[in-house]
C-alpha positions as CSV (number, residue, x, y, z in Angstrom):
1,X,132.4,127.6,-13.9
2,X,132.3,127.6,-9.9
3,X,132.9,125.0,-7.9
4,X,131.5,124.1,-4.5
5,X,134.1,124.0,-2.2
6,X,132.9,121.7,1.0
7,X,134.8,120.8,4.1
8,X,136.1,117.5,4.0
9,X,136.0,117.8,0.2
10,X,135.5,116.1,-2.9
11,X,132.5,113.8,-4.4
12,X,131.7,112.1,-1.0
13,X,131.8,115.5,0.9
14,X,129.3,116.9,-1.8
15,X,127.1,113.7,-1.8
16,X,126.8,114.2,1.8
17,X,125.8,117.4,1.7
18,X,123.4,116.9,-0.9
19,X,121.9,113.9,1.3
20,X,121.5,116.2,4.1
21,X,120.0,118.7,1.9
22,X,117.1,116.5,0.5
23,X,116.9,114.1,3.7
24,X,116.9,117.5,5.9
25,X,114.0,119.0,3.7
26,X,112.1,115.6,3.9
27,X,112.3,115.4,7.8
28,X,111.4,119.1,8.1
29,X,108.3,118.6,6.1
30,X,107.0,115.4,7.8
31,X,107.9,116.8,11.1
32,X,105.7,120.1,10.6
33,X,102.8,118.7,7.9
34,X,100.3,117.9,10.5
35,X,100.4,121.1,12.9
36,X,100.7,123.6,9.3
37,X,97.8,125.5,8.3
38,X,96.5,124.7,4.7
39,X,98.8,127.6,3.3
40,X,101.8,126.0,5.4
41,X,100.7,122.4,4.1
42,X,100.7,123.5,0.3
43,X,104.1,125.0,0.8
44,X,105.5,122.0,2.3
45,X,103.6,119.6,-0.4
46,X,105.6,121.8,-2.9
47,X,109.0,121.4,-0.9
48,X,108.5,117.6,-1.1
49,X,107.7,117.8,-4.6
50,X,110.5,119.5,-5.3
51,X,113.1,117.1,-3.4
52,X,111.6,114.3,-5.5
53,X,112.1,116.2,-9.0
54,X,115.7,116.6,-7.5
55,X,116.4,113.2,-6.6
56,X,114.6,112.2,-9.8
57,X,116.6,114.4,-12.0
58,X,120.1,113.5,-10.5
59,X,119.0,109.8,-10.9
60,X,118.6,110.3,-14.6
61,X,121.3,112.3,-15.0
62,X,123.6,109.8,-13.3
63,X,122.0,106.7,-14.6
64,X,121.4,108.0,-18.2
65,X,124.3,107.9,-20.5
66,X,125.8,111.3,-19.9
67,X,127.9,113.3,-22.2
68,X,131.1,114.7,-21.8
69,X,129.7,117.8,-20.6
70,X,128.2,116.7,-17.1
71,X,126.6,120.1,-16.4
72,X,124.0,119.7,-19.2
73,X,123.0,116.9,-17.9
74,X,122.0,118.3,-14.8
75,X,121.0,121.0,-15.7
76,X,117.6,120.5,-14.3
77,X,119.3,119.1,-11.0
78,X,121.2,122.1,-10.1
79,X,118.1,124.6,-11.0
80,X,116.0,122.4,-8.4
81,X,118.2,122.2,-5.9
82,X,118.9,126.1,-6.0
83,X,114.9,126.6,-5.9
84,X,115.0,124.3,-2.8
85,X,117.8,126.4,-1.2
86,X,116.0,129.5,-1.8
87,X,112.6,127.7,-0.6
88,X,114.6,126.5,2.5
89,X,115.8,130.5,3.1
90,X,112.6,131.8,3.1
91,X,111.3,128.8,5.6
92,X,113.8,129.5,8.1
93,X,113.3,133.4,7.6
94,X,109.6,133.0,8.1
95,X,110.1,130.9,11.2
96,X,112.5,133.0,12.8
97,X,110.0,136.0,12.4
98,X,107.0,134.0,13.6
99,X,108.8,132.6,16.8
100,X,110.4,136.5,17.7
101,X,106.7,137.6,17.3
102,X,105.4,134.9,19.7
103,X,108.1,135.8,22.4
104,X,107.3,139.5,21.9
105,X,103.7,139.1,22.3
106,X,104.2,136.6,25.2
107,X,106.6,139.3,27.2
108,X,104.1,141.8,26.8
109,X,101.3,139.9,28.1
110,X,103.9,138.7,30.8
111,X,104.5,142.9,31.6
112,X,100.4,143.1,31.8
113,X,100.3,144.9,28.4
114,X,97.7,142.4,27.1
115,X,94.5,143.4,25.6
116,X,90.7,143.5,27.3
117,X,89.6,144.6,30.3
118,X,91.0,141.7,32.6
119,X,94.1,140.7,30.9
120,X,96.0,143.5,32.8
121,X,94.5,142.9,36.1
122,X,95.6,139.2,35.2
123,X,92.2,137.6,36.3
124,X,91.4,134.4,34.7
125,X,89.3,133.7,32.0
126,X,85.9,132.3,31.8
127,X,87.3,128.6,30.6
128,X,89.3,128.1,33.8
129,X,92.9,127.7,33.3
130,X,93.8,129.6,30.3
131,X,94.9,133.8,31.1
132,X,92.6,136.5,29.7
133,X,95.1,137.7,27.2
134,X,94.5,134.3,25.1
135,X,90.7,134.8,25.3
136,X,91.2,138.6,24.0
137,X,89.8,137.8,20.3
138,X,86.6,136.8,21.8
139,X,86.3,139.6,24.0
140,X,87.2,141.8,21.0
141,X,84.5,140.3,18.7
142,X,82.2,140.4,21.6
143,X,82.6,144.3,21.9
144,X,82.5,144.8,18.4
145,X,79.2,143.0,18.2
146,X,78.0,145.2,21.0
147,X,79.2,148.1,19.1
148,X,77.5,147.5,16.1
149,X,74.4,146.5,17.8
150,X,74.4,150.1,19.6
151,X,75.1,151.8,16.5
152,X,72.3,150.1,14.6
153,X,69.9,151.5,17.2
């Protein structure tokens, strides 16, 4: 069986790492829940459920009369921790990709490569203080509806 080696070692180091993993997930869910989409909220609720299930599985394994082979008693706990680490890796990768795309799109807008007729000129939008590039979806949808009206004639 492979053992996890943590700097500072021993059961206290492992316990601190698990507490950091579970507590960090709880903090991340609490910090990002409100501003997430419906799909993101479902994911965060799943992460919260994994944290609660792992905590309960550990408590049951630690407080129950465990057999001499502790790995059997903590099998569900270890499986849930593995799933939580996999979910965290996916969450971090998705966040990094989203930030990279956002930075890339902001750089394109700053270089004058935005969409719409007034985005390259840098003119202000009809809403006032927002740049025209943030209104590109409105402009695109308006041009689509104009094209549809012209094609139906």
